[in-house]
C-alpha positions as CSV (number, residue, x, y, z in Angstrom):
1,M,146.4,139.0,121.1
2,S,143.1,138.9,119.4
3,E,140.9,135.8,119.3
4,E,141.3,135.6,115.5
5,N,145.1,135.5,115.8
6,Q,144.8,132.7,118.5
7,L,142.7,130.6,116.1
8,N,145.2,131.1,113.3
9,I,148.1,130.0,115.5
10,A,146.1,126.9,116.6
11,A,145.3,126.0,113.0
12,N,149.0,126.4,111.9
13,N,150.3,124.3,114.9
14,P,148.3,120.9,115.1
15,E,148.7,118.5,118.0
16,P,151.9,116.6,117.8
17,K,151.8,113.1,116.4
18,A,153.7,111.8,119.4
19,T,150.7,112.6,121.6
20,Q,148.4,110.6,119.4
21,A,150.8,107.7,119.4
22,E,150.9,107.8,123.2
23,D,147.1,107.6,123.4
24,T,147.1,104.6,121.1
25,K,149.8,102.9,123.2
26,W,147.9,103.6,126.4
27,Q,144.8,102.0,125.0
28,R,146.7,99.0,123.8
29,D,148.4,98.6,127.2
30,A,145.1,98.7,129.0
31,I,143.6,96.0,126.8
32,E,146.7,93.9,127.3
33,R,146.4,94.3,131.1
34,L,142.7,93.3,131.1
35,A,143.4,90.3,128.9
36,S,146.3,89.3,131.2
37,A,144.2,89.7,134.3
38,A,141.4,87.5,132.7
39,L,143.9,84.8,131.8
40,T,145.4,84.9,135.3
41,E,142.0,84.5,136.8
42,Q,141.2,81.6,134.5
43,R,144.5,79.9,135.5
44,T,143.8,80.4,139.2
45,A,140.2,79.0,138.8
46,R,141.6,76.0,136.9
47,R,144.2,75.3,139.6
48,W,141.5,75.5,142.4
49,G,139.3,73.2,140.3
50,I,142.1,70.6,140.0
51,F,142.8,71.0,143.7
52,F,139.2,70.2,144.7
53,K,138.9,67.4,142.2
54,G,142.0,65.9,143.6
55,L,140.7,66.3,147.2
56,T,137.4,64.6,146.2
57,F,139.3,61.8,144.6
58,L,141.4,61.3,147.7
59,F,138.3,61.3,149.9
60,I,136.7,58.6,147.8
61,I,139.8,56.5,148.0
62,W,139.8,57.0,151.8
63,L,136.2,55.8,152.0
64,L,136.9,52.8,149.9
65,V,139.9,51.8,152.0
66,L,137.8,52.4,155.1
67,G,135.0,50.2,153.7
68,M,137.5,47.4,152.8
69,G,138.9,47.6,156.3
70,E,135.5,47.2,157.9
71,E,134.6,44.4,155.5
72,K,137.8,42.5,156.4
73,K,137.2,43.1,160.1
74,G,133.7,41.7,159.7
75,F,135.1,38.3,158.7
76,D,136.4,37.8,162.2
77,A,134.0,36.2,164.7
78,H,131.5,38.9,165.7
79,T,127.9,39.7,166.6
80,A,125.9,41.3,163.8
81,L,123.8,44.3,164.7
82,I,120.8,45.6,162.7
83,D,119.0,48.7,163.9
84,I,115.3,49.0,163.4
85,S,114.7,52.6,164.6
86,G,111.8,54.8,163.5
87,V,108.5,54.3,161.9
88,I,108.2,51.2,159.7
89,E,107.0,52.3,156.3
90,A,107.7,51.7,152.6
91,D,109.4,55.0,152.0
92,G,110.9,55.4,155.5
93,D,114.3,54.7,157.0
94,V,112.9,51.4,158.2
95,N,111.4,49.4,155.4
96,A,111.3,45.7,154.3
97,D,113.9,46.1,151.5
98,A,116.4,47.8,153.8
99,V,116.0,45.3,156.7
100,M,116.1,42.3,154.3
101,S,119.3,43.6,152.7
102,S,120.8,43.9,156.2
103,L,119.8,40.4,157.1
104,R,121.3,38.9,154.0
105,D,124.6,40.8,154.5
106,A,124.8,39.6,158.1
107,Y,124.0,36.0,157.3
108,D,126.4,35.9,154.3
109,N,129.3,37.1,156.4
110,K,131.3,34.1,157.6
111,G,132.2,35.7,160.9
112,T,128.6,36.2,162.1
113,K,127.9,34.1,165.2
114,G,124.6,35.7,166.1
115,I,122.3,38.6,165.1
116,I,120.8,41.3,167.2
117,L,117.8,43.3,166.0
118,R,118.0,46.5,168.1
119,I,114.5,47.9,168.0
120,N,113.2,51.3,168.9
121,S,110.0,51.9,166.9
122,P,106.3,52.7,167.5
123,G,105.4,50.4,164.5
124,G,103.9,51.3,161.2
125,S,102.9,49.5,158.0
126,P,101.5,45.9,158.6
127,V,102.7,44.9,155.1
128,Q,106.3,46.0,155.7
129,A,106.3,44.5,159.2
130,G,104.9,41.2,157.8
131,I,107.5,41.0,155.0
132,I,110.3,41.5,157.6
133,N,108.8,38.9,159.9
134,D,108.6,36.4,157.1
135,E,112.2,37.0,156.0
136,I,113.6,36.6,159.5
137,K,111.8,33.3,159.9
138,R,113.0,32.2,156.4
139,Q,116.6,33.1,157.2
140,R,116.4,31.3,160.6
141,K,115.5,28.1,158.8
142,L,118.3,28.5,156.4
143,H,120.8,29.2,159.1
144,P,119.7,27.3,162.2
145,K,123.1,27.7,163.9
146,I,122.9,31.5,163.9
147,P,120.5,32.8,166.6
148,V,118.5,36.0,166.2
149,Y,117.6,38.1,169.2
150,A,115.4,41.2,169.4
151,V,116.7,43.8,171.8
152,V,114.2,46.5,172.7
153,E,115.4,50.0,173.7
154,D,112.7,52.6,174.3
155,V,109.7,51.3,172.3
156,C,108.7,48.1,170.6
157,A,105.0,48.7,169.8
158,S,102.6,47.3,167.3
159,G,104.3,46.7,164.0
160,A,107.7,46.7,165.7
161,Y,106.5,43.9,168.0
162,Y,105.2,42.2,164.8
163,V,108.9,42.1,163.7
164,A,110.3,41.2,167.2
165,V,108.3,38.0,167.6
166,A,110.1,36.5,164.7
167,A,113.3,36.4,166.8
168,D,114.5,33.5,169.0
169,K,114.2,35.6,172.1
170,I,113.2,39.2,173.0
171,Y,115.3,41.2,175.5
172,V,114.0,44.5,177.0
173,D,115.0,47.2,179.4
174,K,112.9,47.3,182.6
175,A,111.4,50.7,181.4
176,S,110.9,49.8,177.7
177,I,107.4,50.1,176.2
178,V,106.2,46.9,174.7
179,G,102.9,45.7,173.1
180,S,100.1,47.6,171.5
181,I,99.0,44.6,169.5
182,G,96.2,46.1,167.5
183,V,95.4,47.8,164.2
184,L,94.1,51.3,163.4
185,M,92.9,53.4,160.5
186,D,92.7,57.1,161.3
187,G,91.3,60.0,159.3
188,Y,89.3,63.2,159.5
189,G,85.7,64.3,158.8
190,F,85.0,67.9,157.7
191,T,81.2,67.7,157.0
192,E,80.1,69.8,160.0
193,I,82.7,72.5,159.2
194,M,81.5,72.5,155.6
195,K,77.9,73.1,156.7
196,K,78.9,76.0,158.9
197,V,80.9,77.8,156.2
198,G,78.4,77.0,153.5
199,V,80.7,74.7,151.3
200,E,79.0,72.2,149.1
201,R,80.8,68.9,148.2
202,R,80.5,67.9,144.6
203,L,81.8,64.4,144.1
204,M,81.2,62.1,141.1
205,T,82.4,58.5,140.9
206,A,82.1,55.5,138.7
207,G,81.7,52.7,141.3
208,E,79.5,53.0,144.3
209,N,82.3,52.4,146.8
210,K,85.0,54.5,145.0
211,A,84.6,57.4,147.4
212,M,84.8,55.2,150.5
213,L,86.2,57.2,153.6
214,D,86.1,60.5,151.7
215,P,86.7,63.0,154.5
216,F,84.3,65.6,152.9
217,S,81.3,63.2,152.8
218,P,79.2,61.8,155.6
219,I,80.3,58.4,156.9
220,N,78.5,55.5,155.1
221,P,77.4,52.7,157.5
222,K,78.1,50.1,154.8
223,H,81.6,51.4,154.3
224,Q,82.2,51.5,158.1
225,V,81.3,47.8,158.3
226,L,83.6,46.9,155.5
227,V,86.5,48.7,156.9
228,Q,86.0,47.3,160.4
229,S,85.9,43.8,158.9
230,M,89.2,44.4,157.2
231,L,90.8,45.7,160.4
232,N,89.6,42.7,162.3
233,E,91.1,40.4,159.7
234,I,94.5,42.1,159.9
235,H,94.2,42.0,163.7
236,E,93.7,38.2,163.5
237,Q,96.8,37.9,161.3
238,F,98.7,39.9,163.9
239,K,97.5,37.7,166.8
240,T,98.4,34.5,164.8
241,V,102.0,35.8,164.3
242,V,102.4,36.6,167.9
243,R,101.1,33.2,169.1
244,Q,103.3,31.4,166.7
245,G,106.4,33.5,167.7
246,R,105.9,33.3,171.4
247,G,104.4,29.8,171.7
248,A,104.0,28.5,175.2
249,R,105.8,31.5,176.7
250,L,102.8,33.8,176.0
251,K,100.4,34.1,179.0
252,E,97.4,35.2,177.0
253,T,94.5,37.1,178.6
254,T,91.6,39.2,177.3
255,E,93.9,42.2,177.3
256,T,96.9,40.7,175.5
257,F,95.6,41.7,172.0
258,S,93.5,44.7,173.1
259,G,96.0,47.3,172.0
260,L,97.4,47.9,175.5
261,F,101.1,48.2,176.2
262,W,103.3,47.4,179.1
263,S,106.6,48.2,180.7
264,G,109.5,46.0,179.8
265,E,109.5,44.4,183.3
266,Q,105.7,43.7,183.1
267,S,106.1,42.4,179.5
268,I,108.4,39.6,180.7
269,K,105.8,38.5,183.3
270,I,103.0,38.2,180.7
271,G,105.3,36.4,178.2
272,L,105.7,39.2,175.6
273,A,109.4,39.3,176.3
274,D,112.0,36.9,177.7
275,A,114.5,38.8,179.8
276,V,116.2,42.1,180.6
277,G,119.2,42.8,178.6
278,S,120.9,45.4,176.3
279,A,122.6,44.8,173.0
280,D,126.0,44.7,174.6
281,Y,124.8,42.3,177.2
282,V,123.3,39.9,174.6
283,A,126.4,40.0,172.5
284,R,128.7,39.4,175.4
285,E,126.7,37.0,177.6
286,V,124.3,35.2,175.2
287,I,126.0,35.1,171.8
288,K,129.4,35.1,173.5
289,Q,130.9,37.4,170.8
290,E,131.5,40.8,172.4
291,E,132.7,42.3,169.1
292,I,129.7,44.0,167.4
293,V,129.6,44.8,163.7
294,D,126.9,47.0,162.4
295,F,125.1,45.7,159.3
296,T,122.3,48.2,159.3
297,Y,121.5,49.3,155.7
298,Q,122.6,52.8,154.8
299,D,121.4,54.9,151.9
300,D,124.0,56.2,149.5
301,L,124.9,59.9,149.7
302,T,122.6,60.9,146.8
303,N,119.5,59.3,148.3
304,R,120.2,60.9,151.7
305,I,120.5,64.3,150.2
306,A,117.3,63.8,148.2
307,K,115.4,62.7,151.3
308,R,116.7,65.7,153.2
309,I,115.5,68.0,150.4
310,G,112.2,66.3,150.3
311,A,111.8,66.5,154.1
312,S,112.6,70.3,154.0
313,A,110.0,70.8,151.3
314,S,107.4,68.9,153.2
315,A,107.7,71.3,156.1
316,V,105.5,73.8,154.2
317,L,102.2,74.1,156.0
318,G,100.1,73.6,152.9
319,D,102.0,70.4,152.0
320,I,101.5,69.1,155.6
321,I,97.7,69.5,155.3
322,V,97.6,67.8,151.9
323,R,99.7,64.9,153.2
324,Q,97.4,64.5,156.2
325,L,94.3,64.4,153.9
326,V,95.9,62.0,151.4
327,N,97.2,59.6,154.1
328,S,93.9,59.5,156.0
329,G,92.6,56.0,155.9
330,E,95.9,54.3,155.8
331,V,96.1,51.1,157.9
332,K,98.8,51.2,160.6
333,L,100.1,48.9,163.3
334,R,100.8,51.8,165.7
């Protein structure tokens, strides 16, 4: 059969309409299947969303019930515990606001028969330590029947000791580190490095003392005298607080306020502490309330997450260097 005849046959016999209808039906079925699959996926996602929301709701209810149970328990006779652990600083885990809040909660609880400040800290901000010291003394006057005891674990140095002397008595472990009654201001000087690498410092100020302690400029003798005078003044404030807190128990020598520190056993001998004892011992044998309820202030979940994110970000090397430069010249009881 010739090619011309094949073309004529094809022209006279077009594709059946049934085949075209089948193609249309197939396309419609495919679209329906896709739409159905998408709808099923949405329903599944909605169900999982409802499930997790319900789970979260139940978790919140559980926390509330747990909290109410602890609060109810706290109204029974007990020893209140407040942890002072870590560096004392305004933005840190140990700060005046947090400790003051813990103190108020402990004192306001009808079951509190005594308070233990469990200390494990190298010190920190003299301002924060001073505020905490003042609040402890204020609360002791308002509640003379509720004793406050400081119990030292590993370290109670400098600003932490500033806090501890506000308590009725100080208990230590034989191997605790106690003391370091002094003030410091640390920083860096980069002038010699700048000379070696050929870097010129261009600094303009309004006020002759505005650039005091600038790490990229030579030390100014006048500024050095001013800073030393300020440190001496804060040191005298520290010494006064210790003398008032320890009273006749303090066996003062030329080394007492020199910045030295001693073992817990030696600190008892020189009057910086009173006796050996742990938190459990003080609760059981001194306060006579073995049941301990923790009143240490805790950040809410949002703040804890924010702090963790901030801490992770601060781990970048460049940020660490900047923080060191910015914080140089900060007065510390450490």
